[in-house]
Backbone bond lengths (Angstrom), bond angles and torsions (degrees), N, CA, C in turn:
res aa  C-N    CA-C-N  psi(-1)  N-CA   C-N-CA  omega(-1)  CA-C   N-CA-C  phi
1 X - - - 1.470 - - 1.571 108.76 -
2 X 1.376 110.55 -50.98 1.539 112.34 -178.04 1.595 108.59 -61.92
3 X 1.289 117.00 -38.71 1.484 122.40 -176.36 1.464 108.29 -55.22
4 X 1.355 118.21 -47.98 1.447 124.27 -177.60 1.556 110.43 -67.07
5 X 1.396 113.08 -35.86 1.514 110.86 178.89 1.540 110.26 -74.65
6 X 1.233 122.20 -34.06 1.520 125.77 169.83 1.463 112.39 -54.08
7 X 1.313 114.58 -51.28 1.458 121.77 178.60 1.517 114.43 -56.32
8 X 1.441 114.41 -44.48 1.451 120.58 172.80 1.545 113.23 -58.87
9 X 1.313 118.55 -41.76 1.436 121.14 -172.67 1.571 108.11 -76.05
10 X 1.262 117.29 -37.31 1.455 122.53 -177.96 1.566 109.47 -72.09
11 X 1.289 115.94 -31.49 1.439 122.88 174.67 1.503 109.80 -60.85
12 X 1.330 119.83 -45.73 1.419 124.10 179.18 1.599 112.21 -62.87
13 X 1.256 108.77 -45.90 1.547 115.96 178.24 1.628 113.26 -61.23
14 X 1.388 112.33 -43.48 1.353 121.29 179.75 1.669 111.57 -60.27
15 X 1.313 111.70 -38.15 1.505 113.51 -178.90 1.534 110.61 -61.90
16 X 1.281 124.55 -31.75 1.356 121.49 179.60 1.565 115.97 -83.27
17 X 1.275 116.04 -18.50 1.552 124.31 178.65 1.378 118.68 -99.36
18 X 1.356 120.72 -37.56 1.528 121.93 -171.12 1.463 108.09 -136.63
19 X 1.362 113.98 159.87 1.520 120.19 177.54 1.529 101.68 -115.66
20 X 1.300 119.58 103.11 1.560 120.05 -172.70 1.580 111.87 -105.47
21 X 1.229 113.52 128.68 1.482 120.47 169.00 1.434 113.50 -104.14
22 X 1.308 123.42 131.07 1.353 127.37 179.30 1.529 111.77 -106.60
23 X 1.351 116.98 131.78 1.427 122.30 -171.18 1.541 106.36 -134.35
24 X 1.491 111.06 132.19 1.446 113.51 175.51 1.451 112.37 89.60
25 X 1.243 122.73 16.31 1.531 124.05 -179.08 1.538 111.74 -68.54
26 X 1.310 113.32 -14.38 1.477 116.91 176.82 1.610 108.97 -76.44
27 X 1.321 118.85 -12.91 1.368 122.95 179.39 1.558 115.02 -81.57
28 X 1.363 112.42 -9.63 1.473 117.53 -178.42 1.458 117.78 -78.86
29 X 1.311 122.77 115.81 1.441 125.33 175.45 1.491 111.51 -49.88
30 X 1.459 115.28 142.02 1.411 114.50 176.22 1.524 110.58 -91.76
31 X 1.254 120.22 -1.13 1.575 123.89 177.89 1.498 109.02 -165.68
32 X 1.271 114.22 157.75 1.439 125.77 -178.03 1.429 114.06 100.19
33 X 1.366 120.00 148.95 1.380 131.32 178.17 1.587 111.87 -69.23
34 X 1.417 109.84 122.17 1.452 112.22 175.20 1.594 107.37 -141.43
35 X 1.348 113.06 165.53 1.362 119.59 171.61 1.506 106.41 -103.50
36 X 1.382 114.68 135.62 1.501 120.90 179.30 1.522 105.20 -110.36
37 X 1.412 116.71 117.78 1.430 121.29 -167.80 1.558 104.56 -119.02
38 X 1.295 116.74 135.96 1.481 124.31 -171.87 1.474 115.47 -145.11
39 X 1.301 121.68 149.26 1.457 119.11 166.98 1.509 109.31 -71.52
40 X 1.339 111.50 165.75 1.528 116.07 -170.96 1.539 108.92 -137.41
41 X 1.371 111.72 112.20 1.500 122.74 -175.91 1.532 109.35 -116.78
42 X 1.317 114.23 -40.48 1.472 116.71 -170.88 1.594 109.52 -138.42
43 X 1.434 110.87 162.13 1.468 112.94 175.21 1.542 110.74 -72.29
44 X 1.331 119.84 -4.75 1.458 126.31 178.02 1.623 104.09 -81.04
45 X 1.222 124.90 -20.19 1.464 124.22 -174.96 1.444 114.77 -49.10
46 X 1.363 119.39 -60.47 1.471 118.72 178.92 1.517 114.90 -55.87
47 X 1.301 116.94 -31.66 1.513 120.13 -177.15 1.586 109.09 -71.85
48 X 1.357 110.47 -42.12 1.514 116.10 -175.09 1.591 107.00 -70.00
49 X 1.269 115.03 -34.60 1.538 120.71 -175.33 1.595 105.21 -70.87
50 X 1.312 113.12 -45.90 1.433 112.17 -177.18 1.536 115.49 -67.71
51 X 1.256 112.59 -31.07 1.526 115.57 -176.38 1.569 115.49 -71.78
52 X 1.310 111.02 -15.08 1.489 116.29 174.72 1.484 114.21 -92.26
53 X 1.364 120.35 -0.59 1.394 125.75 -176.31 1.386 112.42 -114.39
54 X 1.384 117.82 137.61 1.469 121.58 174.93 1.532 111.04 -68.30
55 X 1.301 117.24 -46.21 1.455 121.69 -178.02 1.498 115.64 -77.67
56 X 1.405 114.27 153.14 1.360 121.19 179.64 1.644 106.04 -66.79
57 X 1.374 114.93 142.07 1.485 115.26 176.56 1.690 102.47 -125.70
58 X 1.389 110.66 132.84 1.443 118.95 177.14 1.457 109.12 -99.35
59 X 1.418 117.37 108.88 1.434 119.40 177.57 1.467 117.66 -87.25
60 X 1.341 120.32 151.18 1.273 126.59 171.63 1.633 107.43 -84.27
61 X 1.284 116.49 130.18 1.413 121.33 -178.05 1.444 117.56 -133.02
62 X 1.248 122.64 149.94 1.403 128.88 -174.17 1.561 109.14 -63.20
63 X 1.356 117.89 144.42 1.455 119.01 -175.81 1.491 116.49 -62.94
64 X 1.296 116.49 -19.95 1.555 122.04 177.13 1.467 106.35 -64.15
65 X 1.277 122.05 -25.24 1.558 120.46 176.00 1.527 111.41 -63.83
66 X 1.296 121.06 -14.64 1.372 127.09 -178.80 1.517 113.65 -110.01
67 X 1.320 111.28 25.32 1.471 116.62 -171.60 1.600 116.58 -70.30
68 X 1.246 118.79 -19.80 1.436 124.00 179.26 1.505 113.76 -139.91
69 X 1.322 121.96 167.90 1.405 124.75 -167.27 1.486 103.54 -67.03
70 X 1.242 130.67 -42.29 1.505 128.09 -173.18 1.511 106.44 -67.69
71 X 1.306 121.32 -45.33 1.475 121.41 -173.37 1.550 104.57 -73.24
72 X 1.338 120.69 -37.58 1.408 119.64 177.74 1.532 117.12 -61.31
73 X 1.297 113.69 -37.75 1.477 118.31 -179.70 1.576 104.71 -69.54
74 X 1.355 117.48 -43.53 1.434 121.63 -171.78 1.564 106.16 -66.50
75 X 1.297 119.10 -45.35 1.521 119.06 179.41 1.494 110.28 -61.65
76 X 1.400 120.46 -42.07 1.364 123.53 -176.95 1.681 107.50 -64.61
77 X 1.215 114.02 -44.85 1.507 114.10 175.20 1.413 118.84 -57.79
78 X 1.357 113.01 -33.54 1.444 118.28 176.25 1.501 117.35 -85.27
79 X 1.353 117.38 -2.43 1.341 124.37 170.70 1.584 111.13 83.11
80 X 1.289 117.47 22.33 1.508 126.86 177.05 1.480 109.64 -71.28
81 X 1.318 118.60 135.89 1.403 126.33 178.73 1.463 112.39 -102.37
82 X 1.357 120.01 111.30 1.328 126.53 -177.14 1.606 116.95 -64.83
83 X 1.322 121.16 128.24 1.378 126.32 -177.63 1.415 112.37 -125.66
84 X 1.285 122.14 120.28 1.364 130.78 173.43 1.525 109.42 -80.94
85 X 1.394 118.63 92.45 1.393 120.56 -165.74 1.572 112.75 -65.25
86 X 1.282 120.05 146.09 1.494 123.68 170.57 1.623 111.27 78.18
87 X 1.368 115.72 10.53 1.454 119.44 -178.98 1.590 112.51 -121.29
88 X 1.403 118.19 2.56 1.338 120.39 -178.15 1.477 113.19 60.04
89 X 1.355 112.58 52.33 1.483 124.20 -172.36 1.510 110.18 -59.06
90 X 1.303 122.87 96.88 1.454 128.16 -176.28 1.538 107.95 -67.85
91 X 1.276 118.38 -38.67 1.480 118.63 -178.45 1.441 113.46 -64.04
92 X 1.379 115.08 -37.29 1.484 119.75 -177.23 1.627 106.46 -72.67
93 X 1.250 115.13 -34.05 1.462 120.26 178.54 1.653 107.73 -64.40
94 X 1.279 111.63 -44.66 1.517 117.17 -176.52 1.570 108.80 -64.94
95 X 1.358 116.11 -45.59 1.487 120.34 178.16 1.505 111.76 -60.39
96 X 1.344 114.22 -38.57 1.503 117.97 -179.17 1.464 110.45 -68.25
97 X 1.348 118.32 -43.36 1.400 119.77 177.38 1.627 116.64 -61.22
98 X 1.375 107.82 -29.45 1.542 114.19 174.80 1.446 113.48 -65.78
99 X 1.384 113.27 -38.66 1.502 117.68 171.93 1.396 117.09 -47.04
100 X 1.354 111.22 -58.67 1.461 123.45 178.84 1.436 113.03 -58.07
101 X 1.285 120.87 -44.73 1.501 120.81 -174.73 1.566 107.92 -72.56
102 X 1.319 122.27 -19.16 1.342 127.21 172.21 1.475 115.98 -78.04
103 X 1.332 114.18 -4.23 1.464 120.05 179.25 1.532 110.51 85.53
104 X 1.370 117.81 21.86 1.475 123.26 -175.46 1.586 112.21 -95.77
105 X 1.200 116.97 177.32 1.548 127.38 172.70 1.465 107.46 -101.37
106 X 1.351 115.76 134.09 1.372 129.13 179.69 1.484 112.31 -115.07
107 X 1.271 124.20 112.22 1.474 126.48 -170.04 1.540 105.69 -93.23
108 X 1.304 119.90 125.14 1.420 118.92 176.92 1.543 112.53 -136.42
109 X 1.294 121.18 140.17 1.494 122.42 174.34 1.540 108.15 -99.83
110 X 1.310 125.79 95.15 1.370 124.57 -168.25 1.496 115.20 -55.26
111 X 1.378 118.74 -23.39 1.339 123.59 -177.72 1.588 111.21 -68.87
112 X 1.239 111.61 -21.59 1.547 120.57 -179.46 1.559 116.95 75.41
113 X 1.292 115.62 -6.02 1.513 118.05 171.80 1.543 106.06 -160.69
114 X 1.354 112.85 173.09 1.514 116.35 179.06 1.520 111.82 -81.35
115 X 1.239 112.07 136.90 1.547 122.75 179.18 1.545 103.63 -74.06
116 X 1.259 121.14 122.63 1.447 124.01 177.46 1.557 115.59 -66.80
117 X 1.314 117.61 -23.74 1.435 121.69 179.24 1.472 121.15 -119.66
118 X 1.395 109.24 0.33 1.504 117.72 -178.65 1.464 113.82 95.60
119 X 1.396 117.15 -17.12 1.426 118.03 -173.77 1.490 111.11 -76.84
120 X 1.320 123.92 141.09 1.413 124.42 -172.23 1.520 113.72 -63.58
121 X 1.401 115.14 137.79 1.447 119.05 175.30 1.501 111.54 -97.50
122 X 1.284 119.65 169.17 1.435 128.13 178.52 1.439 103.76 -66.64
123 X 1.463 116.64 126.43 1.476 117.79 -178.00 1.620 112.35 -78.79
124 X 1.213 116.11 148.52 1.494 126.32 174.80 1.537 110.56 -75.26
125 X 1.326 117.47 165.85 1.469 121.61 174.30 1.440 121.41 -85.81
126 X 1.267 117.01 -8.20 1.519 123.24 -175.14 1.542 116.03 -56.64
127 X 1.288 111.60 -40.41 1.504 121.34 175.78 1.530 108.75 -56.27
128 X 1.344 119.22 -56.43 1.355 126.04 -170.32 1.593 108.36 -71.59
129 X 1.389 116.30 -33.79 1.419 118.15 176.55 1.554 110.41 -61.60
130 X 1.345 116.86 -39.55 1.512 119.38 -178.71 1.513 110.34 -68.64
131 X 1.322 114.88 -43.53 1.401 121.99 -175.01 1.607 106.15 -63.75
132 X 1.253 118.66 -44.56 1.505 119.73 176.96 1.444 113.43 -66.74
133 X 1.306 124.87 -28.70 1.427 122.83 -179.83 1.506 108.47 -81.15
134 X 1.267 119.69 -34.40 1.594 120.14 -179.57 1.389 117.36 -102.83
135 X 1.370 122.12 -9.04 1.431 117.35 178.19 1.533 114.60 79.88
136 X 1.307 111.85 14.02 1.484 119.71 -177.83 1.506 114.86 -76.98
137 X 1.321 115.89 146.56 1.383 123.23 168.83 1.496 110.38 -83.89
138 X 1.327 116.59 166.63 1.488 122.96 -174.78 1.504 114.61 -128.32
139 X 1.338 111.89 127.79 1.522 117.45 -176.52 1.570 106.03 -95.75
140 X 1.269 123.54 107.33 1.500 123.72 172.77 1.526 111.78 -68.98
141 X 1.351 114.94 132.11 1.513 114.77 173.07 1.530 110.30 -136.00
142 X 1.269 114.26 164.73 1.446 117.62 176.13 1.505 112.12 -146.40
143 X 1.419 115.36 137.71 1.413 122.93 173.67 1.456 107.51 -107.72
144 X 1.339 117.72 126.43 1.452 124.64 -168.45 1.528 103.29 -119.77
145 X 1.269 119.54 117.89 1.517 125.56 177.60 1.548 107.56 -95.95
146 X 1.281 116.73 115.66 1.452 119.26 171.98 1.441 110.35 -81.14
147 X 1.386 115.93 167.14 1.503 121.64 175.08 1.478 110.46 -72.83
148 X 1.164 119.35 139.85 1.495 128.13 178.87 1.498 106.91 -78.61
149 X 1.331 119.36 131.35 1.525 126.01 176.75 1.536 110.50 -120.95
150 X 1.250 113.93 127.78 1.494 116.86 174.72 1.569 112.59 61.54
151 X 1.319 112.04 -140.18 1.432 117.07 -172.36 1.647 109.48 -101.61
152 X 1.320 110.91 4.38 1.546 112.56 178.75 1.455 113.69 -76.30
153 X 1.370 114.96 151.57 1.409 124.03 176.16 1.486 110.20 -53.44
154 X 1.345 119.61 142.71 1.428 123.17 -177.50 1.550 109.62 -66.79
155 X 1.342 116.56 124.10 1.463 118.66 177.29 1.518 116.51 -79.44
156 X 1.350 119.21 131.01 1.384 127.39 -177.17 1.536 110.82 -131.53
157 X 1.315 116.21 139.02 1.417 119.40 176.09 1.552 106.66 -116.64
158 X 1.304 111.96 135.41 1.512 126.10 176.88 1.584 108.44 -111.20
159 X 1.319 114.24 113.88 1.540 112.37 -179.74 1.505 112.32 -116.38
160 X 1.208 114.91 137.86 1.508 122.03 -177.20 1.479 105.43 -114.00
161 X 1.366 120.66 116.88 1.396 126.10 -178.17 1.528 116.00 -85.18
162 X 1.260 117.64 170.61 1.503 115.63 174.26 1.455 113.00 -71.09
163 X 1.323 119.07 140.47 1.491 119.54 178.36 1.486 115.80 -56.09
164 X 1.266 115.84 141.96 1.487 120.59 172.35 1.471 107.11 -92.63
165 X 1.323 121.03 111.05 1.526 116.28 -178.59 1.545 109.47 -66.77
166 X 1.265 113.57 155.82 1.512 118.54 -178.99 1.465 110.14 -53.61
167 X 1.347 118.66 -48.13 1.483 121.93 -177.95 1.555 112.87 -56.61
168 X 1.342 118.96 -22.40 1.377 118.91 174.96 1.530 117.86 -90.57
169 X 1.293 112.79 -5.22 1.459 117.48 174.80 1.553 113.51 -66.78
170 X 1.351 115.55 -26.45 1.397 118.36 177.78 1.594 119.56 80.85
171 X 1.285 107.57 32.34 1.607 109.29 177.32 1.515 108.65 -74.46
172 X 1.332 115.11 -44.69 1.496 114.78 -175.09 1.489 111.27 58.97
173 X 1.315 122.46 -137.86 1.406 127.64 -177.86 1.524 107.19 -98.89
174 X 1.354 118.99 11.25 1.555 120.07 -176.26 1.485 102.88 -85.86
175 X 1.363 117.58 116.16 1.500 124.08 173.82 1.488 110.97 -107.81
176 X 1.233 120.81 19.78 1.493 125.29 -174.41 1.518 108.44 -95.61
177 X 1.336 116.19 176.27 1.388 125.29 -177.39 1.505 111.13 -71.33
178 X 1.268 115.69 -25.16 1.416 119.58 -174.04 1.548 109.86 -69.07
179 X 1.422 115.81 -34.32 1.425 116.30 177.87 1.560 113.06 -73.48
180 X 1.330 118.98 -24.26 1.351 119.09 173.36 1.442 114.87 -72.83
181 X 1.212 120.80 -35.19 1.446 124.90 172.28 1.558 112.04 -67.23
182 X 1.274 111.82 -41.33 1.630 114.82 178.95 1.574 106.37 -64.80
183 X 1.253 119.22 -44.48 1.472 114.48 -176.42 1.525 116.44 -73.72
184 X 1.357 115.28 -29.72 1.402 122.91 170.76 1.517 113.46 -62.18
185 X 1.332 117.30 -40.37 1.409 126.43 173.34 1.497 111.77 -63.63
186 X 1.272 116.88 -47.45 1.448 126.30 178.92 1.659 110.13 -56.01
187 X 1.194 112.93 -55.22 1.481 121.50 -179.46 1.528 109.90 -59.26
188 X 1.371 117.35 -53.49 1.341 125.93 -178.42 1.642 109.94 -56.48
189 X 1.302 110.80 -36.18 1.490 114.92 179.71 1.494 112.58 -67.85
190 X 1.325 117.40 -36.46 1.509 123.20 174.99 1.470 109.06 -60.93
191 X 1.413 116.95 -39.92 1.456 123.56 -174.69 1.595 106.85 -67.92
192 X 1.366 116.13 -42.67 1.412 117.57 -173.55 1.512 105.78 -73.13
193 X 1.253 122.34 -33.24 1.490 121.24 172.70 1.388 111.20 -53.71
194 X 1.376 117.24 -49.15 1.531 120.57 -176.15 1.578 108.26 -68.96
195 X 1.249 119.43 -25.39 1.470 118.93 177.93 1.518 116.31 -66.71
196 X 1.389 115.85 -20.49 1.447 123.32 177.28 1.493 108.89 59.60
197 X 1.314 121.29 47.45 1.421 124.30 178.37 1.475 112.08 -83.89
198 X 1.471 117.17 149.83 1.403 114.60 173.83 1.536 113.37 -69.57
199 X 1.358 124.26 156.91 1.435 125.61 -170.01 1.547 112.33 -46.79
200 X 1.363 113.30 -45.19 1.431 119.40 -170.01 1.530 110.32 -67.66
201 X 1.298 117.50 -12.80 1.512 119.79 -178.73 1.432 114.58 -112.22
202 X 1.311 120.66 14.23 1.542 127.29 -179.71 1.370 114.41 -92.79
203 X 1.442 120.66 3.26 1.374 116.11 179.83 1.532 104.64 -158.60
C-alpha cells in the first residue's frame, strides 16, 4: 500500500521536473522472479525505473540510506534491502535471494555506486552471484539523461531490455569467480548498448 502511495506522489513530483519517455515496457515479465539491472547516474534512477513498472521492485541500497530512524522506516516500507558495501554483506545477499525465490523483482545497480559523469563503471559481482544462486534471469535496463535545453523539463529515456534467461548467462558448471566476472561483464555490456553512448564513453 505504502509503495503504491509513494509511487503516486513521486509521479506528480516527476511531472514538474522531468519529461520521461518509457521504452520497452512490453519486455517486462508479468510474473516470476527476476533481477532488474540498470546503470546508475542519479538518485532518481530507482524512482524512474519503478514508475515504469506495474510490479513492485525491491532495490538493494547502500547502508547509509538507513542512517537514521526516519530514513530506515521509509526504506523498510519501500522494501529496500540494506547493503553494507565493500564487506561481502551476506545478510543482504540472503534477503535478495529471498525476493527472487518469492517470485519478486530485485533491483540492482551493477556498478555499485553512481557514475559522476554518466560513463559506465566496472560492474561488481553481486548481481551475478545472486543470479547463480537463484537461477534468475536478468532484465537489462538503462536510464538516459538528455541535455536540458532552455526552460523545458529535462528529457529522460528509460529503456527496458528483453530479459536474459538464466540459461543464456553461461554459468554452466562453473562455480568460480571467473564466471561471476564474465556474467557481470555480459549484462553490463547489454546495458551499455542500450545507453547508446559514443565509443569513447563506453568504457
